[in-house]
Wavefront OBJ file of the C-alpha trace (Angstrom):
o trace
v 28.894 33.256 7.212
v 27.445 29.936 8.240
v 28.346 27.037 6.044
v 24.599 26.130 5.205
v 24.264 29.712 4.289
v 26.712 29.053 1.356
v 24.786 26.522 -0.369
v 24.161 27.784 -3.610
v 20.517 29.151 -4.381
v 20.194 27.012 -7.419
v 20.556 23.783 -5.549
v 17.665 24.824 -3.249
v 15.859 26.038 -6.252
v 16.140 22.452 -7.939
v 14.938 20.761 -4.701
v 11.788 23.140 -4.296
v 11.026 22.501 -7.990
v 11.174 18.613 -7.357
v 9.239 18.964 -4.088
v 6.237 20.959 -6.226
v 6.238 18.721 -8.730
v 5.571 16.159 -6.226
v 2.501 17.764 -5.433
v 1.094 18.040 -8.682
v -2.629 16.487 -9.214
v -1.975 15.571 -12.709
v 1.235 13.543 -12.094
v 0.736 9.551 -11.374
v 1.631 8.299 -8.074
v 4.672 6.855 -9.305
v 6.026 9.941 -10.967
v 4.957 12.005 -7.640
v 6.998 9.539 -5.591
v 9.802 10.077 -7.866
v 9.696 13.792 -7.801
v 9.443 13.830 -3.993
v 12.189 11.737 -3.596
v 14.421 13.699 -5.826
v 13.566 16.911 -3.840
v 14.386 15.500 -0.298
v 17.455 13.738 -1.554
v 18.925 16.900 -3.253
v 18.148 19.279 -0.168
v 19.595 16.556 2.219
v 22.738 15.889 -0.277
v 23.589 19.673 -0.271
v 23.545 20.223 3.379
v 25.793 16.863 3.907
v 28.152 17.956 1.168
v 28.485 21.729 2.532
v 28.715 20.580 6.201
v 31.447 18.055 5.557
v 33.499 20.584 3.134
v 32.630 18.860 -0.013
v 30.598 20.263 -2.800
v 27.022 21.253 -2.079
v 26.079 20.940 -6.014
v 27.716 17.603 -6.172
v 26.132 16.539 -3.315
v 22.691 17.695 -4.288
v 23.085 15.634 -7.459
v 23.829 12.452 -5.772
v 21.347 12.990 -3.325
v 18.779 13.770 -6.054
v 19.436 10.564 -7.918
v 19.314 8.233 -4.594
v 16.163 10.165 -3.565
v 14.517 9.762 -7.006
v 15.288 6.111 -6.544
v 13.811 5.651 -3.218
v 10.629 7.632 -3.901
v 10.101 5.267 -7.192
v 10.091 2.247 -5.034
v 6.032 1.778 -6.212
v 6.955 0.401 -9.366
v 4.708 0.453 -13.012
v 3.636 -2.822 -12.402
v 2.186 -2.098 -8.884
v 0.342 1.219 -10.454
v -0.750 -1.019 -13.398
v -2.253 -3.450 -11.106
v -3.858 -0.800 -8.871
v -5.393 0.520 -11.872
v -6.651 -2.657 -12.876
v -8.212 -3.372 -9.636
v -9.946 -0.191 -9.334
v -11.648 -1.137 -12.769
v -12.415 -4.477 -11.513
v -13.948 -3.804 -8.171
v -15.923 -0.331 -9.592
v -19.144 -0.268 -7.849
v -18.502 -3.159 -5.162
v -17.481 -1.194 -2.177
v -13.781 -2.534 -2.296
v -11.218 0.066 -1.791
v -7.832 0.262 -3.600
v -5.289 2.191 -2.017
v -1.421 2.451 -1.870
v -0.126 2.510 1.509
v 2.673 4.742 2.912
v 5.200 1.962 2.568
v 4.378 1.143 -1.162
v 2.127 -1.798 -0.583
v -1.216 -2.212 -2.767
v -3.933 -2.491 -0.068
v -7.356 -4.288 -0.990
v -9.981 -3.260 1.614
v -12.851 -5.657 1.115
v -16.238 -5.066 3.177
v -18.195 -7.737 4.909
v -21.409 -7.080 2.998
v -19.783 -8.585 -0.250
v -17.510 -11.275 1.294
v -19.061 -13.251 4.133
v -22.179 -13.514 5.636
v -22.501 -12.724 9.445
v -20.289 -15.524 11.370
v -19.341 -17.462 8.452
v -15.927 -17.588 6.604
v -17.530 -19.202 3.488
v -16.655 -16.729 0.322
v -19.780 -14.949 -1.125
v -20.386 -15.027 -4.992
v -19.473 -11.272 -4.853
v -16.063 -11.922 -3.565
v -15.317 -14.017 -6.160
v -15.854 -11.455 -8.856
v -12.983 -9.365 -7.369
v -10.556 -12.291 -6.086
v -10.760 -13.803 -9.658
v -9.023 -10.737 -11.651
v -6.648 -10.504 -8.647
v -5.499 -14.085 -8.706
v -4.823 -13.753 -12.491
v -2.955 -10.730 -12.172
v -0.910 -12.474 -9.375
v -0.051 -15.146 -11.404
v 1.366 -13.085 -14.135
v 4.090 -11.721 -11.306
v 5.125 -14.579 -9.268
v 7.440 -12.642 -7.227
v 5.137 -10.462 -5.290
v 4.193 -11.108 -1.483
v 0.648 -10.990 -0.190
v -0.327 -10.742 3.649
v -4.615 -11.245 4.233
v -5.830 -9.876 7.321
v -9.448 -10.549 8.810
v -11.135 -8.452 10.904
v -14.396 -8.599 12.896
v -16.841 -5.948 15.050
v -16.951 -6.004 18.751
v -19.910 -8.036 18.844
v -19.327 -11.177 20.565
v -16.186 -12.672 22.279
v -12.674 -12.768 21.482
v -13.016 -16.770 21.646
v -15.484 -16.219 18.628
v -14.153 -13.271 16.642
v -10.277 -14.189 16.798
v -10.733 -17.421 15.232
v -13.524 -16.450 12.786
v -11.151 -13.289 11.536
v -8.448 -16.106 10.920
v -10.550 -18.344 9.081
v -12.036 -15.572 6.731
v -8.266 -14.753 6.011
v -7.674 -18.243 5.552
v -10.584 -18.638 3.194
v -9.298 -15.898 0.995
v -5.768 -17.539 0.849
v -7.238 -20.921 -0.244
v -9.402 -19.405 -2.492
v -6.588 -17.686 -4.321
v -4.195 -20.825 -4.049
v -7.002 -22.887 -5.913
v -6.500 -20.523 -8.755
v -2.785 -20.732 -9.193
v -1.081 -18.563 -6.678
v 1.613 -20.226 -4.728
v 0.878 -20.853 -1.237
v 4.430 -19.882 0.055
v 3.591 -16.405 -1.613
v 0.902 -15.665 1.141
v 0.667 -14.995 4.878
v -2.569 -14.843 6.833
v -3.494 -13.071 10.030
v -6.469 -12.751 12.329
v -7.113 -9.272 14.276
v -10.457 -9.844 15.759
v -11.999 -6.792 17.008
v -8.603 -5.076 17.759
v -8.092 -3.070 14.803
v -11.403 -1.081 14.352
v -11.622 1.502 11.387
v -14.904 2.806 12.460
v -17.006 3.465 15.796
v -18.457 -0.112 17.016
v -21.496 1.637 18.670
v -23.330 2.004 15.482
v -24.426 -0.569 13.026
v -22.655 1.353 10.230
v -19.402 1.503 12.111
v -19.296 -2.424 12.965
v -20.319 -3.051 9.451
v -17.134 -1.123 8.410
v -15.365 -3.019 10.825
v -16.255 -6.521 9.498
v -13.816 -6.700 6.720
v -10.432 -8.386 5.003
v -7.582 -6.430 3.894
v -5.354 -7.890 1.192
v -1.904 -6.322 1.008
v 0.425 -6.993 -1.680
v 3.920 -5.930 -1.789
v 7.261 -6.586 -4.218
v 10.099 -8.108 -2.622
v 13.037 -6.128 -1.457
v 15.674 -5.976 -4.226
l 1 2 3 4 5 6 7 8 9 10 11 12 13 14 15 16 17 18 19 20 21 22 23 24 25 26 27 28 29 30 31 32 33 34 35 36 37 38 39 40 41 42 43 44 45 46 47 48 49 50 51 52 53 54 55 56 57 58 59 60 61 62 63 64 65 66 67 68 69 70 71 72 73 74 75 76 77 78 79 80 81 82 83 84 85 86 87 88 89 90 91 92 93 94 95 96 97 98 99 100 101 102 103 104 105 106 107 108 109 110 111 112 113 114 115 116 117 118 119 120 121 122 123 124 125 126 127 128 129 130 131 132 133 134 135 136 137 138 139 140 141 142 143 144 145 146 147 148 149 150 151 152 153 154 155 156 157 158 159 160 161 162 163 164 165 166 167 168 169 170 171 172 173 174 175 176 177 178 179 180 181 182 183 184 185 186 187 188 189 190 191 192 193 194 195 196 197 198 199 200 201 202 203 204 205 206 207 208 209 210 211 212 213 214 215 216 217 218 219
C-alpha cells in the first residue's frame, strides 16, 4: 500500500477539524489564523513523517504546533488595535483591514484627508490620526509604511511628487505627536496603483487616497 495511505485517519480528522474551525465566523481573526495554521501544519507534518519513514502522528503533532505559531502571527495587540481603529473611524469612510501578510491597513479616502492638489492635512484626517498616534506611542516596536496615491488626472510630473508629499504630511503629523521618525517609511505611487476605474468621478475619488500599513517587527 502507498505510504501516504498508511497515515492514520485520526491525523487527517484532526487536521480537517482545525481547518474547519478556521472558517468559523464566530472566531476572531487571530483564532482563525491559529486554527488554520494548525490544520495545515498537522497535515504537512503527517505527510513528511510518513514519507520519511517516521511516525505520522508525531509528525502531525509537531507540524500542528509549528503551524499554529505561524498562523498566530497576527497578535492580540494588533487585533486590539484594529478594533480600536474601527471604532475611532466609524462613519468616516476609512477602511481598517488585516492584510494577507498580517499587517494592519488603514485606507484613507481623499475626501477626508486632502483637498484636490493639496498635501495639507484636513481636520477630518486629524480625527483619525490622533487616536492612531496615541496607540503607536504605547507600542514603540511597530513599524509603519505610509503610501500616497493619486488618480490619473494630470501628469506624472505633478502626481508623483504630490503623492509623496501627502505621505510625508501624514508622517510629519504622526511624528509631531510622538511617533519616532525612524519607525516610519513613506512612498508615493502616483497613479500607478489604482483600486478603481479612473474613467469615472467615483473611481478617481477612490484612487486619490493614503494607505497606512502597520506591522510588528520580526521576532
